[in-house]
N, C-alpha and C positions, 0 to 999 in steps of 0.2 A: 434227781429228776425222775419223775414217775414214767412208767412205760407209755401211758396214754399221751403224756406231754411230749415225750420223745417222738412217738409215731406221728404226732400232729406236726412236729418241726420238720420231720423227714418228708412228710407229705407236702408241707408248705415250700420247702426248698425245691422239691421235684416240680411243683407248679411254677415257681419263680424261674427256674432254669429253662422250663419249656417255653414260658412267655418271652423270656430275654432272647432265646435262640430264634424265635419266630418274629422278634421285633414288635411285639405287642406290649409297649411299655406302660400303657395305662393299666392293663390287668396285672402286669408285673408289679407296678406300684401298689396295687391293692394287696398282692400276695405278700410283698415285703412288709406292708402294714400289719397284716395278720400275724406274720412271724414275730414282729416286734411287740404285738399285744400278748402273745404267748410268752415270749422271752425278751424283755426290754433291753437286756444287755447284749444282744446278738449283734456284734459289730459288723459281720458280713451282710446281714439284712439291712442294717442302717446305711452301709456303703452302697448297696444295690438301690436303695431308696434314693439316695442322692444322685446316683447315675440315671435313674429313671426321670428324675426332675430335669437334669441336664438335657437328656435325649428328648424330652417333651418341650424344650426351650423355656422351661419355667424356672428361670435363673433366680428370680427374686425370692421365690418359696424355697428354693435349695439353699440360698444364702441365709434366709431366716432360720432354717432348721439347723444349719451348721454354726450359726452365731448364738443359738439358744444356750445358755449356761447349763441347762439340764443335760444337754447332749455334749458336754465338753469332753467327757471321757471317750465317747464314741467317735467324736470328731478330731481327736487329738493327732492322728497321723494323716488326715485328709487335707494336706496343705495344697496339693495340686488342684483338688476340686473346688476348694474355697477360693483360691487365687483365679481359677478359670471362671468362676461365676462372677467374681468382681471384675474381671477383664471384659466379660460379655456385657455386664451392666454399666460399661463406660467409667469405670473407676480404676484407671491404670496405676495410679500412684498407690492405692490401697492394695492392688494385686502385686505390685512390686515389693511392697513391705512384707506382705504374706509369704512370698517366695524367699525373700531374704531371711525371714524367721525360721525357715525349715532347717532342721539340723544337718541335712545333707542335700546337695543339689544332684538329684537323679537326672537322667537324660530328658524325661518329660518335662521336669522343672526347668532345665536349661533351655529347652526350645520354647517353653512358655515365657520365660524371662526375656529371651531375644524378641518375641513378639511384642511384649509389654515395652521393651526399650525402643522398638520400632514405632509404636504408638505414641510414645512420649518424645519422639524425634531425637533421641540420643543415638544417633547413627553410628558414631565412632565406637561406642561401647557394644552396640548391636552387632557391628561388623567383626569386632574382635572375638565375641562370643560365638558367632556363627563360624568363624574360621577355626576355633578350637573344637566345635562339635564336628564339622566336616572332617577335621584332621584325626580325630579319635574315635570315629563312628563309622561303621560299615554295615549297611542294611539296605532294604528295598526303597528307603526314602531319601536316597542321596540326591536325586534329580530335583525333589521338591526343596531341599535345603540349598542347593546351588542356585535355584530360581529365586528363593528368598534373599539369599546373599547378593545376588546380582541386582535385585531391587534396592538393597541398602546401598549398593555401590552407585547406583543411579542418583540417589539422594545426596550422597556425598559429592558427586560430581556437580550438583546443583549448588551446594554450599561453596565449594572450591574447584572451579573448572580446570585449574592447572595442577591438581593434585595427582600423584602417581597411584593409580588404582589398578587392581588386577583385572584380567579378562577371562571369560569363560567360553567353553565350547558351545557353539550355537546349534545344538542338536534338537532342541524343543522350541516351540513357539514362544513359551514364556521367557526363555533365555534370549531369544531373538528380539523380543519386545524390549526387554530390559537393557539389551546392547544398544538398540536404536535410541532408547530413552537417555542412556548415558551420553551418546554422541550428541543428542539434541541439548542436553544441559551444558555441554561443553561449547555449544554455539556452532556445531558442525552440522547444519541442517541438511545440506545437500548430500552429505555422506550418510545421514541417518534415514533418509527416505527409502532408499532401495532396501535397507535392512528391515525397515518396518513393513514394506510390501512383501518381503519374503515371510515375515512373521505372520501377516494376514493369510497369505496363501497356505502356509503350513497349518495355521489354526482351523481354517476351513476344511482342509483335507483330514485333519486329525478328528474333528467332530463327526464328520461324514463316515469315516471309517469305524468309529465307535458306535454307529447306529443312529446318530443324531439326524435331524432334518436340517434343510437349508436355512430355515428361520432361526433354529437354534445356533447354527453355525455363524449367521450374521450377527446374532446378539452376542455371541462370544467374541467376535472379532471387532465389535463396536469400539471398545477402548483402543484398540490399535489404529483404527481409522481416525479416531479423534486426535491421537498423537501425531498421525500424519498430517492432519489439518493444522496442528500447532506448528509443525516444521514448515509447512508451506506458508502459513501466515507469518512467521518470523522471517522467512526468506523473501517477503514482499509479494507473494502470489495469493493475494486475499481472495480473489474470485474463486479460485480452486479450493481453498480452504473453507469458504462459506458453503460451497456446495457439499463438501464432506460433512460438515457440521449438520447442515439441514437434512441430508440423507439419514444421518444417525438419529436425529430427533424425530424424523418422520416414522421411523420403526418403533418409536415409543419404548425405549429400553427400560428395564426394571431397576437398574442401577441409578439411584438418585444422585450420587456423586458425579456420575458420568454426564447426567443431563445438566447438572450445575456447571461443570466445566465448559461444555459445548455452548451453552446458553451465555455464559460470560464472554466467551471468545467471539461470539456473534455480536454482542454489544460493543466490543472493541472494534470490530470491523465497521459497524454502522456509524460510529462516531457521533456527530451532531445532526446526522440525517436520519430520518425514519425513527424519531424518538418514541413514537407509539409502540412499534415493534420491540425497541430496546427495553422499554419498561415492562413489557410482557415477558421478554427473556430474563430480565433481572429478577422478576418475581420468582421465576423457576430456580434461579441460581441462589436465591436467598430463602428457600423453603426451610421449614422447621425440621430439626434432626440432622442437619448437615454438619453441625459443628464437630461431631464425632467421626465423620467420614472423610472429612478434608483435612489436609495438613494446615498448619498455621500459615504457611507462605501462601497457600491457595485462598484460605479465607481472607487474608490481608488484601490480596489482589482483587477479590470481589467487592469487598467493602470499599476499596479505593475507586474502583469503576463505578460503584453505586453513587459515590459522592460526585464524581465528575457527571454522571447522568443527571443528578439533581440539579447541577449548574445549568445543563442544557435544557432542562424542564422548568427553569425559573422557580426552583424550590430551595431558597437560601436556608431556610430553618432546618429542612430535612438534611441538607448538605452539612450543616453544622452538627447535627446529631451523628451523621456518619463519620465525621472527623473526630468527634469525641470517642466513638467506639474504636476507630482506627488507631487513636493515640493510647487510650487507657487499657483496652483489652488486648491489642495486637502488638503494642510497643512500636508503632510506626509514627512517632511524633513529628519527625521532619516532613514526611509526605503529607501528613494531616494538616500541618501548618501551611504548606504550599497550596494545597487544595482549598483551604478555608480562605487564604489570602486571595486566590484567584476569584472565589465567589464575592469576597467583599469589593474587590476592584471592579467586577462586573456591575455591581449594584451602585457604584460611584463612591464608595466608602474607601478611597485610596489611602487616606491617613491612617485609617485602622489597619488596613492591609500592611502598610509600611511598618507600623508599630508591632504587628504580629511577626513579620519577616525579621525584624530587628532582634527578636528573641533567639533566633537560629542564625547567628552570624556565619559567614563563610559559605555555607552550602546553598543559600538562597540569595546570594549577592546579585547574580544576574537578574533574578525575578524582581528585586527591589529596584534595580536600575531601569528595568523596563517600565515599572510603574511611574518612576520619576520622569522618564522620557515621555510617557503618555501625558503627564501633567505639564510638559514643557520645561521642566527644571533640568536643563542640560548640564549646568555647571555642577549641581548637586549629584547628578548621575556620574559625571567624570571624577568628582571627588570620592564617591563611594567605591568606584572600580579601582582607583589609585590606592586606596587604603585596604583594598581586599587582599587576603592571602593568596588569591589565584591570579594576581595581576601579571605573572609571567607566563601564564598559560596561552596558547595560541589564540583561542577564542576571545579572551579578555583583551589581549594585545590588539587584535583586529578591531574590536569594538572601540577601544580607546583611540586608535588611529583614525577611524572613521570619524569620531566625535571631534578630535582636534581639527582634522582637515574641513569638517563642516563649519567650524568657527573660524577657519582661516589661519589657524595657529600651527603652520607647518614646522616652525622652529621647535616648538614643544614636542611635536610628533617625532622630529628627528632626534631630539635629546632622549625621548623614550626608547627609540630603537637602539641608540648607543647603549643605554643601561640593559636592554634586553641582550645585546651582543656580549656585554660583560658578564651577564648572569650565565649565559650558555657558552662561555669561552671554551669550555672543555668538551662541549657536545654540540658544536655547531653543525655537524654533519647529519643531524637527526632528520629523518625523513618527514617528521610532523612539523618541522620548521621551514618547509620549502616556501610556503606562501608568505611567511613572516619576512624572510630574507628579501623576497622579490618585492614586497611592499616597502621594505626599509630602503632598498636601492632607489626606488622611485621618489621617495621622500627626500632622501639625502641629495639627490640630483636636483630636486626642485629648490632646495635651499642653498645649493652651491657647495656642499661638502663632497668634493670629489673623492678624497681619500676614504671617507666613511662609506660612500656608495661602492667604491671598489671593494672595500672590506666586506660589505654585505654581498655583493656579487661573488666574491671569492668563497664565502660560506655557502651560497646557493650552488656554486659549482661543485663544492665538496658534498652537498646533499644530493645533487644530481650529476654524478660524474659523466653520464652519457649525454647530457643535454648540451648540444653544440651552441644553442642560442645564448644560454647564460655564459658560457665560456667566451663567446664572440664579444658579449657586452663587457665582460671583464677586460679583454684585450683592448677594447676601445677606451675604457676609463683609465687603464694603466699606461696608455700610450704617451700622454703628455708628461707624467710625473716619473715613470720608470719604464723607458722604452726598451731597455735590454730585456726585462722580464716580459714585456708585452710581446716581443719577438719570439721569446722562447715559448710562451703560450700559444702564439699564433702558428708556430711551427707544428704544434700538436693537433691543429684543426685539420680536417680533411680538405684536399684541394677542391676548388670549385670546378664542377663538371657542367659545361654548357651543353645542352641538347640542341643539335643542329646548328646551322650557320646563322649568325646574328648580323644584320645589316646595321652598321653604325649610323649611316645616313638616315635611315628610317627612324632609329631611336632619337637623333638630334633634330628631326624635322619638327617644325612648329605645329604641325597638324596632327600630332600623335593623339591628342585629346579627342579629335573627331571620329576616331574609330580606326580599326585595322584596314578596312576596305579603302578608306580615303588615302591612307598612307601608302598602301600597296599600289594604288593607281598613280599617285604622285611619283613614286620611285620608278614605276615602269615608264612614265612619260619622260623623266629625266634620262633614263637610259636610252630611250629612243631618240631624244634630241641631241644627245652627246655626240660630237663630230668624231669620226674615225680617221684612220690613217688613209692617205690616197691609195686607191686600188683595192681597199679592203671590201668594197661592195662587189668586186668581181666575183669573188669566191662564194657570195651569198646568192642562193637560188630564190627567186621571187615566187611566191605562192600564187598560182593562177586561180582566178575566180571561176566558179562554176556557172555556166550559162543555163538559165532556166528556159523551158519551152513556153511560148506564148500560148495562153489559154484563149480559145475562141468560143462563141456561142455555138450550140449544136446545129442551128439552121443558118449559119453564116455562108454568104455567097462570096467567094474570094474573086470571082470574075468582075464584080461590080466595086466601084469605089465606096468607101464607108461614108455614112452620112456625117457631115462635119457638125450638125447640131444634135448628135446622139447623146452628148453629156448634159444637154440642157434639159430642164423640166418641159413636159408636154405643153403647158400653158404658155411657155415662153417661145415655143418654136413658130416658125413662120406658117406652116401648114395647119396650125391648130384653129379650130372653129368651135365656138360654143354651141352647144346643144340647146335648142329652145323647146320647151314643153308646150303642149296644147292648152290654150286658154279655155276656161269654162265659166259660164256664169254662175256665180255662187250666190245662193239666196241666203241672206243674213237675217237673223231673227230667231225667235224661239220656235220650237217644233210645232208643226201645224199652221204656221202663218202663210197667208197667200202672197203671191208676187205683187199684188196691188199695194199691199201695206209695207212693202220692203223699204221704199223711199220715205215713208212716213216714220218708220221706226229705226232707220239706218242713221245713227248718231254722227257717223263720219260725214254725212252729207248736209247736216244742219249748219247754219251760219254761226261763226264763231263770235261770242260776245265777250267783251273785256270784263275781267273779274274786278270787283270793287277793291281798291287799295286803300291804304291808311291815309290819314290826313296830311301827313308830311311826305307821302311817296310820290315820285315823278311818274307822270302819265307815260305809258308805253304805247307805241304805234302797234296796231293789230297786225299779226302775220299769219298768212294763210297756212294751214296745217296740211300735211300730206295725208291723203286717205289711208286708213289702215288696211293692210293686205289681209286677205283671207287666209285661213289655216292651210288651204290647199296650196295657195301661192307660196306661203313661207316654206312649205315642204319641198316645193319644186326648186326654190332658190337654195335651199340647203343641199339638195342633190347636185345642183350645178356647182356649187362651191367644192363639194366633195370630189367631183369628177375632175375639176380643174387642178387639184393637188396631186393627182396620179401622173406619173411619167415613167 
């Protein structure tokens, strides 16, 4: 190598190192290109070029350069860089194959492989690999590895809630969040809520201590609040959950997956109400690019809810498309068939819905029975439930018993309960069978099978050992057939404790239906009328009546005798005299008329003429009419009448 070329390489590496140290990767990329132009076989410069592409998030160009056959010798040892670019380009399977082709798994390759396994949802292999890394590595990234491992544990809990999984120290908000998520996946929502609240508080404090703003702290804690909303929603507190989801979406977070999850959960809360808002939320939950940011379980739930929303929106064709996607791409054939059958039944195509459900026997038996009952085919529904593999489950037993009793076939219902008792003869004390044994006892008693009813109540007493009522019913049923055992069971019942004294006569009285007050009065009257022994009244002191003072008017004169007519109205008393008003001549007629024309226009003084009657009417003798009183006279008469009523 000539001295000029060597000095150019040295100068190029100096510039490359300078730009890499300052973080100016664009200029560093140019410097690496200059070095490769001078010496195309410089592996260090080629490696720096790939790193610059990765730092600039130009993963596609980096993978193109690494996959070029001309650069095979230079890229021979760059397994980590190639696998990482494939992982970032959403090709996890290719990335896993590249890692597995490496001759030796370094620590970086192991951690990358764990991330790839997590993306591929191979959680058990991912957990085993992380456990090996944490066990054999000691550096400054131990907390990050534990946080990743706790996230894997949360997903394992979602797959198997009863699995025995490790617990971690909750010293960071990431570990607290994953611990709360694990509890939520196990169905312990009330226990998960306080853990998630502590995680949110710790997250906000951590971001503020690192110099972040309150807005940055809220955005960082948004995923924790959405998880809190999920716990509240699963616990039945939907209003509080909806408030949390809406608060997160109002802040417009940059995480597209977080927006999708919150929007989907709001659609579930809305159900068939507010369909317009649900369609808007579902559009955000199904945006492009989410297939690589959500797990397959989350994507299946979103597509399932999208199909149900299509039913509410009266879009059967779109619902069918969602069901096809749910079945083929996400492997949820059973749920897809159920939703599509519901859509067909809603459109009135019940035969097609039954044919579709028949392809998935067992799991959708109750749905098919419901469609048959909607068509009025009760016998077909009974036959379907009787032939089902779930016929001994409490829900199916209750449905069959209801249908039998609706048809009036109590004998068949009693026989079914006998078969159920034979099926559960080794587990009659199960808590889930309480309602079954209670219904069995009632049906057996109705058809007259006393021994079978006693058997059912005995099973109920075994399932509810502290239920006194069921034990008392068992004693009543055993009394005719097995009195000795009935006495033994009755001895185990607590004694009857009566509160207060009970009057037997009041209970036996025929007036008890009329109310407690009537009974009490009747009993008291009987007690007062009952004769006592002679001389018993001597010891009884009679209660003296209190004398009240006579009330007198304030101006009463006690020296004079009172008026005997004081209780009569004034107009009925002897001394009453009517008051007569002053008569006045009243001029009748219109305003401005003289007195000379009064008699002429006063119609009351005109002679009365008989009105003409019909041809068949009898003639009536004329009768003199009383002259009409004036307005002033009527007023005076009303005054007199009013005064006469006062007394």
